[in-house]
N, C-alpha and C positions, 0 to 999 in steps of 0.2 A: 603285535602290541600297538595300542593307540599312541600316536606321537603328537607332539605339540609344535606349534610354530615357534621358531627361535625367538626368545625374549631376552632383552638385555637385563643384566642384574639391576640396573637402576629402576626399571619398571616394576620389579618384584620387591626389591628391598632397597629403598633409597638410602644412600650412605648418610649415616647420622653421626659417625665418628670419623674424624679427619684422619687421613693417612699418617699424619704425624703422631697420632695417638695409637692407631692400630696398624701394625705392619704385616699382620698375618695374611697369607694368601687366601683368596676366595675359596670357599668350599665348592667343589664341582662334582657333578655326577661322574664325570671322568670316563664315560664309556660310549657316549654318542655325541657327535659334533653339535647337534641341535638341542642337547639336553639343557634344562634350565640350570642356572647357577645361583647360589645363595651365598651371601656374605656371612650370614649367621647372626645378624643384629636387628632382625625385624622387631619393631616395637621398643627398641632401646632408646631412651630419651637422650637428647643432646646435652653436651656440657659435662660429661663424666670424665674422670681421670682415666688413664690407661690402666690395664689390669694390675700392673706392678704397684700402682699407687692407691689401690683400694684399701680401705682401713682393715679389711679382713686379712690382708697379707702382712706378714712380719718376717724378720730376718732376711730382708732383701739383700743387703750387702754380703752377708755370710753365704747366702745361696749363690749369688753371682760369683763369689770367690771360689766356691767348691764346684759349681756346675757350669759356669760360663754364662755371660750375659745373654748370648743368643738363645740358649735353651730356656733360661728363666723367663725372659721376655716372651718367648713363643708360648710357653705353657700358661703364664699369667694373663696374656692377651686373651686367651680362651675363656677367662672368667667373664668376659663381656661378649662372648660368642656362644651360640647354641644351635640346636638342630632345627634349621629352618625348613628342611624337607617336611618333617612331621608338623611343624608349626603352620606352614601354609596349607597342608592337607587338613589340619584341624580347623583353620579359619574357613575353609570350604565347607566343612561339616557344620559349622555354626551359621553359615550364610543360608538363610531360608529361601533365597531367590533361586537356588538350584536344588537338585534332587539328591544331593549327597547327604548321608547320615551315618551314624555309627554302624548301622546294619549294612550300609553300602560298603564301609571299610571292612567289616567282618566277611562279607561276601567276596570281596577282592582278595582277602587273605586265604579264604577257603578254596577259591576257584580261579584266582588270577585276575588281573585288571581287565583282561579281554572279556570277562564275564559281565562287565558293567556297561550298561548303555549310557553313552554320552558322559563319561567320567570327567570331572573337573581337571583343569591343568595341574593344580596342586596335588591332587590324588595321583595323577599319572606320573608326575615327577617323583613322588615318594616311592611309588612301586617300581619305577625304572631303577632307582637306587637300591631298593630292597631286593629286587630280582637279580641284580648283578652279583655274581659270585666272584670275589677277588681271586686272582691267580694264586694267592698263597694259601687258599683253603684246600685242605685234604680231609675229606669226610671220614676216611679210615682213621686218621690221626685224631679227629674230634671224638670219635667213638672210643678210642683208647684213653683219651683224656678224661672222658666222663666215667669210664670204669675206674681209672686211677683216683678220681675225685671221691668216689664212694667206697672204695675197697677196704678202707680202714674200719668200716663197720660202726660199732656203737659210739666211738668217739666223734663221728661226723655230726650227728644231730646237735649235741651241745656246742660244738665248734661253730656250726652254722647259725644256731639260734643266738648264742651268747657272744661268741667271738667275732663272727662276721656281721650279723645283723644288728644286735644290740651294741656290740663294740664299735661298729661303724658309726653309730650316732654319738660316739665320744668326739668325733670330728666336728668342730665348730661349723664348718661350711655345710656338712651333710645334714645338720639338724635344722638349719634355717627354713628350707622349703616345707618341712613337715609340721612346723609349729602352728601354722595359721589355722589349719582345719581342726586341731585339737584331737585328732584321731590317735595320736601316740601320747597324749597327756591325760585324757579322761579314761579311767580304768575300764569302764564298761565298753569302750570302743577299741581298746588296744588289741583284743583278740582277733577281731575282723581284719584289722590292718596287718597283723602279724601273719595270719594264715594266708592272706592274699600274697604277701611277700614270699612265703614258703612255696606257694603254688607256682609262681613264676620261676623262682630259682631252681626248684626241683625239676620242673619241666625242661628248662633250658639246659640243665646239666645231666639229664638222663641220656644214656648211650643211644645214639641214633635219632635224637629228638630235634636236631637243628637242621634237618632237611627242609626244603622250602615249604612243604605242606604237612609238616609234623607239628605236634603240639608245642614243643619248645620254641620253634620259630614263631608260631602264631602268637603265643603269649608274650614273647619278647617284643614283637612288633606292636602288639596291643598296648603293652606297658609304655612303649615309645610314644604312642599317640596320647595316652593318658598323661605322660610327662609334659607333652606339648600343651594339653588343656590346663594342667596345673600351672605351667609357666604363664599362660595367658591370664589366668585368674590372679596370680601373684603380681604380674606386671601391671595390672590395673588396680592394685590395692594401695591405699594411702599408707599402708603399714610396711611396705617393702622398702628396705634401705638400699637404694641403688648404689650410692657412693660407697657404702660399706661392704656390700655383699656381691655386687655385680649382677649379672642376669640370672634369673631363677633357673635352676637345673641346667647349669652351663656346661660347656664341653670339658673344662678343666676338671670339674668334680665328677662328671659322668665317666671320664677316662679312669680316674682313680677308683671308682666303684668296681670296675672290672679288673684293673691291674692290681689293686690293693685289697679291697674288701673281700672279693671272691677269688683273689689270686694269691698275692704274697702273704697276706695276713691269714688267709685260710690254710695255705700249705704250711706256713710256719707253725700255726697252732696244732695242726694234726701231727707234725713231726715232733712237737714238744712232748707228745705222749710216747715217743720212742719209735714211731713208724718212720720209715725212710723211703722217700721217693727216689727212684733212679733218675739220672739226668734225662733219659728219654721220657719218663713219666712227667717230669716237670715241664718239658717242652710241649708234651701233648696237652697237659692241663692248661697251659698258657696259650696254646693255639686255640683251644676251645673258648677260653675267656676272651680272647682277641676277637673271634668271630661273633660271639654274643655281643661284645662291645660294638662291633660294626653294625649288626642288625638293630641294636638299640639306638644307633645314631651318632656314635662317637666318630668324628672324622679321622680318616686314615693319617692325616697330617700329624696327629698327636697320639693316636692309638698305639698301645705297646706292641712291639714286634716279637717279643719272646720273653723268657723268664728274666734274664738279666736286665733287659730294658724296662720290664714291669717293676722290678725292684728299684731301679734307679729313679723312675718317675714317681713311684710311691714314696720313696725316701725324700725326694725333693718336695712333693706335695705336703708331706708331714712337717718338714722344716718350715714351710711357708704358712702353716696353719696357726690360727690363734689358739690359745689354750682353751680347753672346755670350760663352759660357764655353767651357771645354775640350770639353764634350760637344757643343756646337754645332760646334766646329771639327772634331771627329771625324766627325760626320755629313756636313758639307759636303764634306770631303776624300774621304771614302769614296765618296760618290756620283760626284764628278767623276772620281776615279781609276778607278772601275769602268767608267764610261761611255767612258773613253778606252781602257782596256785590253780591254774586252769590249763593243764597241758592240752595242746590242740587235739581235738577228736578223742580226748581221754587217753591218748598215747603219750607216755612220758618222754621228755627230752633226754633224761638220763637213762642209762641201761636199766631194764626191768629189775634185775636182782639188786641193784644199788638203790633204786627208787623205792622198792617195796618196804624197806625197813627204816626209811627216813621220814621225819616230820617235815612240814613245809619250811620251818625255821632252819633245820639242818640242811635241807636242799639249797636254801638261799645262801647259807654260809659256804656250801660247796661251790655253788655257781660263782660267788665272789672270789673264792680261793682260786678257781680255775682262771678267772679273768686276770689275776695277778701273774699267771704264767703266759698270758697271751697279749696283754696290753702293757706298754712301758710304764715303769713305776711313777714317773712324773705325771703322766696322764691319769693314772689311778688315784694319785694324790689329789689332783684337781677335781676328779669326780667324787672325792670324799668316800671312796669305797674301802671298807676295813680290810685289812690283811688277815684273814682267818687262818686257823691251823691247816685248813684244807689246801692252802697255797703250796704245801709240801707234797701233795699227792702225786702230781705229775713227775716232778724230779725223782720221786721214790720209785714209781712204776716204770719210768722210761727205760732204764737199763734192762729190765726184764723183757719188755716188749721188743726192744732193739735186738736183744740176743735171739729171741724167738724169730724175729724177721730175718736175721742173718742166716740162721741155720735151717729155717723151714724151706722145704722144696716146693715152692709155690709156683703154679703155672698161671698163664693168662686166664684159662678157663676157671681156675679157682677164684681169681680176682673178680672175674665177670659174675660168678655165682654169688660171691659175697656182696658185690655192688647191687645186683638186682634184688637180693634178699633184703638189704637195707632199704632200698627204694620201695619195695612192696609195703613194708611196715610204715614208712613215712607217708606214702600216698594214701594209706588207709586213714591216717590221722587228718589229712588235709583235703580229702575228697569233698566235692560238692554234695549237699544234701540231695537225697533221691528226689527226682522230678524238678530240680532247680534248673533255671535257664543257664546255658553255658556262658552267656554274657556276664554272669555274676562271678566267674572264676577269679577275676581280679576286680579292682575298684571300679565303681560307677562314676564316670567323670562328672556327670551332672550333680551327683550328691556331693562329691568333693568340692566342686565349684561353689555350691551353696554354702558349704561349711566355711570355705575360705572367705567368701563374700561377707558372711556373718561374723567372721573373725572369731570362731568358736575357741581358738587357742588363746584369745585374749592378748594378742600382741599389741604393743604401744604404737600409736600413730607416729609416722615419721614426717611425711609431707604429702601435700595434695599433688597428684600427677597433673 
């Protein structure tokens, strides 16, 4: 592997926030003495409050009383820290004075960094971190976790589409970075964004897909660099509220995406239908989401370590979140309505027998009813989502499903078969059109940058950077 000359953190990321404001340890590659170190605050302007005092944070005193000042300050400090490994690599891609490009990055993903002639220091540092497999990773466990993730069958697509993805945007912080491009606000563009999200999540959570040269790993790393490009675009927008929101796509929010959105909230929603995960299955699922989080750039300093830790950090993040606003409401409703009226690839999110006899209006009422089983009542009230009669469907069927689960003699092979059957149907819905370039599997960063620069989401101006 290509190595780089030892470089001090100051040369790469000049300290812009004083130690009195940020006490978090530097993020390090942690596996080579000469590896580059990044503080996580590249391009962050001076003069900001520390994370705990950003206006997006509420219930500070309550959180400190319940979780302790050390943990609360540690987590909220990461609202002003982000993934500088990917950010520096992305800056190298944007720098026209070298030969690095998006295709260079793709080649390094497919063949390793050694396949690149004269790679830039930023690209080398990112792949040193990506190629390191933490000692807590057990690929057999990740495989089992992916099987458990999908084994519940027909309930998984609506949980994933409405509970995890749409429901995730009920979080004030999760919504801010996606508002600027307009891709989740303008109806005609929601479908593209939604399918891109499905492709990444489905690939990452497919059994066996997080090996270094497998598709799940590739798309997770690809999304990581896209996040860095979006961060760069937002960081240079006059419409980004630094003192309110912190750094775009920060570590604090990236952590809860894996621990909460595709972890605690996903497993809770599946179990609300009567399915029951064993303790081992939960640990396996959260081991998988932990490694996905590592590959997508969440520092191990705050990355969840298991099921209980994920729940604790998710609950803390929820307590600190501002209530959903009108912008959250617009995004959640646009995703759900689009998925009802234009199911991806013509494949229904709902189970076929259910979807076949329902009008769009009834499906929408069913989706909103299910959300009332998956999202806390105060959040649903803030979102303005009606509580339809379908809110009783899961409490009604859950005892029957639970009884079946308890007495069925299910083997791992049965679970594996159910998982891959569900994945085949889902992948048919989200596959690339025939002949399409594999680079289009997820978002085109140049197109997203152009949309953000044009402020197609119509966000109000905050200040000139």
